[in-house]
Every structure is written in C-alpha cells, then in structure tokens.
C-alpha positions as CSV (number, residue, x, y, z in Angstrom):
1,M,0.0,0.0,0.0
2,F,1.0,3.6,-0.6
3,V,-0.7,6.5,1.2
4,V,-0.6,10.2,0.1
5,E,-1.8,13.2,2.1
6,C,-2.0,16.4,0.0
7,R,-3.8,19.7,0.1
8,V,-6.4,20.1,-2.6
9,P,-4.8,23.0,-4.6
10,T,-6.5,26.3,-5.2
11,A,-4.8,28.5,-7.7
12,P,-4.5,32.2,-6.9
13,A,-7.4,33.9,-8.7
14,R,-5.9,37.4,-8.9
15,P,-5.4,39.7,-11.9
16,G,-2.3,38.6,-13.8
17,H,-2.1,35.5,-11.5
18,Q,0.2,37.4,-9.1
19,Y,-0.3,38.6,-5.6
20,L,1.4,40.2,-2.6
21,D,-0.1,39.6,0.8
22,T,0.9,41.0,4.2
23,E,1.1,38.1,6.6
24,R,2.3,39.7,9.8
25,V,3.3,43.2,10.9
26,G,5.4,43.5,14.1
27,L,7.3,46.3,15.8
28,D,10.6,45.0,14.4
29,H,9.6,43.1,11.2
30,V,7.1,42.7,8.4
31,D,6.3,39.3,6.8
32,L,5.0,39.2,3.2
33,D,4.0,36.5,0.8
34,A,4.5,37.2,-2.9
35,G,3.4,34.7,-5.5
36,R,2.9,34.1,-9.2
37,Y,0.9,31.3,-10.7
38,D,1.3,30.0,-14.3
39,P,-2.0,28.3,-15.3
40,L,-0.4,26.6,-18.3
41,T,2.3,24.7,-16.3
42,Q,0.3,24.7,-13.0
43,V,3.4,26.0,-11.2
44,L,3.1,28.4,-8.3
45,D,6.3,30.4,-7.4
46,L,5.9,31.6,-3.9
47,N,8.3,33.7,-1.8
48,H,8.0,34.3,1.9
49,I,9.7,37.6,2.6
50,R,10.8,38.9,6.0
51,I,11.9,42.6,6.2
52,S,13.5,43.6,9.5
53,S,16.3,45.7,10.9
54,G,18.6,42.8,10.3
55,G,17.9,42.9,6.5
56,I,15.6,41.1,4.1
57,R,15.2,37.3,4.1
58,L,13.7,35.5,1.1
59,S,12.4,32.0,1.4
60,P,11.3,30.9,-2.1
61,I,9.3,27.8,-2.9
62,R,8.2,26.4,-6.3
63,L,5.2,24.1,-6.3
64,R,3.5,22.2,-9.0
65,L,-0.2,22.1,-8.2
66,A,-1.7,18.6,-8.8
67,H,-5.3,17.5,-8.2
68,P,-6.4,14.1,-7.0
69,P,-7.2,12.7,-10.6
70,E,-3.6,13.5,-11.5
71,F,-2.4,11.4,-8.5
72,D,-4.7,8.6,-9.7
73,L,-3.1,8.7,-13.2
74,M,0.4,8.7,-11.8
75,A,-0.6,5.7,-9.6
76,R,-2.0,3.8,-12.6
77,I,1.2,4.4,-14.6
78,A,3.1,3.0,-11.6
79,G,0.9,-0.1,-11.5
80,L,-1.3,1.0,-8.6
81,R,-5.0,1.7,-8.2
82,L,-7.0,3.8,-5.8
83,R,-8.3,1.8,-2.9
84,E,-9.8,4.6,-0.7
85,R,-9.9,8.4,-0.5
86,W,-10.8,10.4,2.5
87,G,-11.1,14.0,3.4
88,G,-9.2,13.6,6.7
89,W,-7.4,11.0,8.9
90,N,-10.6,10.1,10.7
91,G,-12.2,8.7,7.6
92,E,-14.2,11.8,6.8
93,P,-15.7,11.7,3.3
94,Y,-13.8,13.3,0.5
95,T,-16.2,15.9,-1.0
96,A,-16.0,19.1,-3.2
97,A,-15.6,21.0,0.1
98,S,-12.5,19.0,1.3
99,W,-9.3,21.0,1.7
100,R,-7.1,17.9,1.6
101,H,-7.2,14.3,0.5
102,I,-5.8,11.1,2.0
103,S,-5.5,8.7,-0.9
104,V,-4.7,5.0,-0.4
105,Y,-3.3,3.1,-3.3
106,E,-2.6,-0.6,-3.7
107,R,-1.0,-2.7,-6.4
108,A,-3.3,-3.1,-9.4
109,D,-2.7,-6.8,-9.6
110,G,-3.9,-7.4,-6.1
111,T,-0.6,-8.8,-4.8
112,A,0.9,-7.6,-1.5
C-alpha cells in the first residue's frame, strides 16, 4: 500500500495571476507572501519575505499544483490503483468542500 496526504490545490485567482499579501506586521519586522501562478504549467512560485532591521530574508518555494485525478493517473502508470480516498485522517468523506485528501493506493494486480 501507498498513502498520500495532500492539500487540494487552489490557484490564486488574482489579476495577472500574481499577488502580494501582508502576513504579519510586528514592531521589528514585516512578513509578506508574494506569488505568481502559471496556469499553463500549474506552477506556483511563492516567496515568503521577512523585512527587519537585520535585513531582508527571502524563502522561495516552487510548487507544481496537482489535483487528485492526476495522482490517480500517476498511480495507474506505476501499477497502482486507488483503494480509498478520505477528506481527513478520521475517515471523513472526500467531497468538493474538502481542503485535503488522503489517498490510499494498492497494487493493481492485487498482490501484497
């Protein structure tokens, strides 16, 4: 068996597919999130930025957003099939409102 827990992606729906959000404002620092999403490649470039008296710190991340059907296809290519999918670790149903999925895959030929 192979188990995957992933967030169900939501692409930034902003003009130009870019955004800048203020995450935290403190007396000695400001934390920002800047992002750009490419709907063609489904890649989200995200940068967590901290501005403080000590300087500017960048923490970049590049994510490829993938939805559950893409995981199912990758599993099939690897010889696996979906056994179960939940919306949480307590077996909650996976629905359109679920923010994550726990997907359980098994070998397609039924062997252990």
